[in-house]
C-alpha positions, 0 to 999 in steps of 0.5 A: 891912737894917742893915750892920755891918762890922769891917775888910775882907772876905777872899776867900772859899774855894770849895774843892770838897770831897767831899760830905758833909764840912765844912770849918770853915777853908774855911768861915771869912769865908763868910756864914750866915744864920740865923733866929730870931736874937734869941734862944733857939737861933738866937741861939746859932748865930749866936754860936757861927758868929761864933767860927768866923769866919763872917759872918751875916745875923741874921733875927728879929722884934725889930729893936732886939735884933737889932742890939744882938746884931749889934753884939756879934758885930762887936765880939767877933769881927770878923766882917762882919753883915747884920741883916733884921728880918721876919716869916717866917710871911708868905708868899713871906718867904722868897724876900723875904728872898733878894731883900734878901740877893742886893742886898748881893752876898752868897751864902750857904754855911750856911743855919740854919733855927732860926724857929719857935714851938709850942702846948701845949694842948687843939687846940680852944683854939687860935687857928686863926691862930695854928696858920696861922702856926705851919704856915707858919713851921715847915713852908712857910718852911723849904721856901721859904728852902731852895729860895730859897737854892739856887743860892747853896748849889750855887755853893760847893764845899761848902755845908750847911743845918740845918733844926731839926725836933723829937723831938716829930715821932716820934710823934703828940703830942696837946695839941702836935698841930699843933707836932708835925705841923709838925716830923714834916714838917721832918724828913721833908723835910730827909732827903728833901733831903739825898738830893737835894742830896749830889750838889751838895756841899749837906749838909742836917742835920736837927737834932732836939733835945728840950726846950731852956732857952731860956726858950720859953713853951710849955717854961716851961708844961710845967714849971710844970704838971709836964708837962717836969722840969728834968732833961730840959731842954738848953742851947742851948750843948750842941745847937748844939755837937753840930749844928756838930760832926756836921754833914757827918758825919750827916744826922740829929742827934738830942739829948736826954735818954732819946731812945732810949726814945722812939726805941723806942717810936716803932718798936716798940709800937703806935702807939695805946699811944704816943699814949696814953702821950704824952696821958696825959703831956702833958694839960693840968691841968682849970684850963687846959681850960675852953672859950674863945671866941677872937677873931680875929687874936689869939695864944693862949697859956696864961698861968697858968689863964686864957687871954691873947690878944694881937694877932698882930703884938704883944708879949706885955707882960713884966709877964705873964711871956710873953717874946718866945722862939724859939717865936714870935718870928717873928709880928712883922708889921715886915718892913724894916730900916734900914741903919746904920753 
């Protein structure tokens, strides 16, 4: 774990507030933990929380990028940060992360579960290892993180959790079957948890954005093949502004263009019709549908008209235009940080 700080920490407020209300002034100088913080939506959450004066525990797999970003936040906003490079898709990662945080004497007041990754393509062409990792990161780790940090959250007068689901959670999504299912789990779990934890002054927000322009491999493939329109993309800055602006006011925050149509269809139109419509829109082109033999212990990404396989824990090379991104940035096996000045 690397540490960066500028000046002494001020005493954190433990003001007890009515459940369901959030005072950013009382959160100032408290601690927030953001997963997937090295880029994409997690990166933007960290940036805006630093602007609000919160100290940050930043978690992602890319240690170099994480520490560079951490140093930038300290210099710009005068906050204190900790960086923890960790693969959150591994069993028990949430509790190991909690142990690392406890060793630093930190109590988390805002938990942002952002890290996730996805897959677009025919389900049978996907890598089973990738699916298991996706289920672990997008669903199981969200549960672990909430349980691991419950005592921290409860110890404050008011605290919050932001769990990032997706508009894909609204209905079964052919060609994104596993991803959409993990996000549906995240939605139901988060909303149920908000009902339980309100009595402790813990607000659990379920954030359900549409497509976000973060350089995500899956979204980029959808755009390249005409399955996602540029006009449907939102900026990470806008999504995070809405999420933080409504924290404590709405347990579910939906952000997306044309979202009302999707919600209406999911509730009023027969499910079979909805599934057919989604399948027609997101069906991969024939160039991406050929049967492939997937080697074990690899991460499958559709790259143009051919499958590319990368061993788990190895970043996709930049020359193939497959960048580390918010959809798959937590697959590294590197788990230990290095203390620095």
